C-alpha positions in Angstrom: 77.3 157.3 51.9 75.3 154.2 52.5 72.1 154.6 54.4 72.6 152.6 57.6 69.1 153.4 58.9 66.2 151.8 57.0 63.5 154.4 56.2 65.8 157.4 56.7 67.2 159.2 53.7 69.8 161.9 53.7 67.2 164.6 54.3 65.9 162.8 57.4 69.5 162.4 58.6 70.2 166.1 58.0 67.1 167.0 60.0 68.2 164.9 62.9 71.7 166.2 62.8 70.6 169.9 62.8 68.0 169.3 65.6 70.5 167.4 67.7 72.5 170.6 68.1 69.8 173.3 67.4 66.5 172.0 68.8 64.9 175.5 68.7 65.5 176.1 65.0 62.4 177.3 63.1 61.0 175.2 60.3 61.9 177.8 57.8 65.6 177.8 58.9 65.6 174.0 59.1 64.2 173.8 55.6 66.8 176.2 54.3 69.6 174.3 56.0 68.7 170.9 54.5 67.7 172.3 51.1 63.9 171.6 51.1 60.9 173.8 51.2 58.9 174.3 54.5 56.1 171.9 53.7 58.1 168.7 53.0 60.5 169.6 55.9 57.6 169.9 58.3 56.0 166.7 57.0 59.3 164.8 57.5 59.7 166.3 61.0 56.2 165.2 62.0 56.9 161.7 60.7 60.2 161.5 62.6 58.2 162.5 65.8 55.3 160.1 65.1 57.7 157.2 64.6 59.4 158.0 67.9 62.8 158.7 66.3 62.5 162.2 67.7 61.4 161.6 71.3 61.0 165.2 72.4 62.7 168.5 72.9 64.3 169.9 76.0 66.7 172.5 77.3 70.3 171.5 77.9 71.1 172.7 81.4 74.6 173.3 82.6 74.9 171.2 85.7 78.2 172.9 86.8 76.5 176.3 86.9 74.0 174.6 89.3 76.8 173.4 91.5 76.5 169.8 90.4 80.1 169.3 89.4 80.9 166.0 91.1 80.6 163.1 88.7 81.1 159.5 89.6 80.8 156.4 87.4 79.8 153.4 89.3 80.1 149.8 88.3 77.3 147.7 89.9 77.3 144.0 90.3 74.1 142.2 91.1 73.5 139.1 93.2 71.0 137.8 90.6 70.7 138.6 86.8 67.5 136.8 86.0 64.8 138.9 84.3 62.8 139.4 87.6 65.9 140.8 89.3 66.9 143.0 86.4 63.4 144.4 86.2 63.3 145.2 89.9 66.7 146.9 89.7 65.8 148.9 86.6 62.5 150.1 88.1 64.2 151.1 91.4 67.2 152.9 89.9 65.0 154.9 87.6 63.7 156.6 90.7 67.1 157.8 92.0 67.3 161.5 90.9 71.1 161.7 91.2 71.6 158.9 88.7 72.0 160.6 85.4 72.5 157.5 83.2 72.4 153.8 83.7 73.6 151.2 81.2 73.4 147.4 81.4 76.9 146.1 80.5 78.1 142.9 79.0 81.3 142.3 81.0 82.7 141.8 84.5 79.9 143.9 86.1 76.2 144.3 85.3 75.5 148.0 85.2 77.4 151.3 84.7 75.9 154.3 86.3 76.7 158.0 86.0 75.9 159.9 89.2 76.0 163.6 89.5 76.1 165.4 92.9 77.4 168.6 94.5 80.3 167.0 96.5 82.1 163.8 97.5 80.2 163.8 100.8 76.8 164.1 99.0 77.9 161.3 96.6 78.9 159.1 99.6 75.4 159.5 101.0 73.7 158.7 97.7 75.9 155.6 97.4 75.2 154.4 100.9 71.5 155.4 101.2 70.2 154.9 97.7 72.5 152.9 95.4 73.6 150.2 97.8 70.0 149.6 98.9 68.7 149.0 95.4 67.3 145.5 94.8 69.9 142.8 94.2 73.0 145.0 94.5 76.0 142.9 95.6 78.8 145.4 95.2 79.8 148.7 93.6 83.1 150.3 92.4 83.4 154.0 92.0 85.4 156.0 89.6 85.4 159.8 90.1 85.6 161.9 86.9 88.2 164.7 87.0 87.0 166.4 83.9 84.4 165.9 81.1 86.4 166.0 77.9 83.4 165.4 75.5 79.8 165.5 76.7 77.6 167.0 74.0 75.0 164.3 73.6 75.1 164.6 69.8 74.6 161.5 67.6 78.0 160.5 66.3 76.9 158.8 63.0 74.9 161.8 62.0 77.6 164.4 62.5 79.1 164.3 59.0 75.9 164.0 57.0 76.0 165.9 53.7 
């Protein structure tokens, strides 16, 4: 397999693949899984953290068990797409807690947001009171998710690393 990531060899990719699904694995177990001893595995892990490739570790919380099972995807069109407007929108949307993800899109709209709430009525309030009042928002279109088919957060290109 060709190395598509400069500076990352197959051991680095294996470390990333294992940690993406098992973030609490011990160094000893990680070393055993990738076929290196503890010291070089730990050195590689520290380098991946120092370079910002590994940005941190966190618990994966099941939002459905917390009653947050209403998911809506929202297309957002802005009135202005110059840098100042984009920066203002980006800063403001980052403060909306119900917004789980935001992506700038090249297409017929400017942003795609994933919003998670407890219910449709709660979503409607978030849309009206928070999203629609963000800087430069011209219009929105909502698509309600009926079921999450794949939502694991794993890095696709690293899944089949050998």
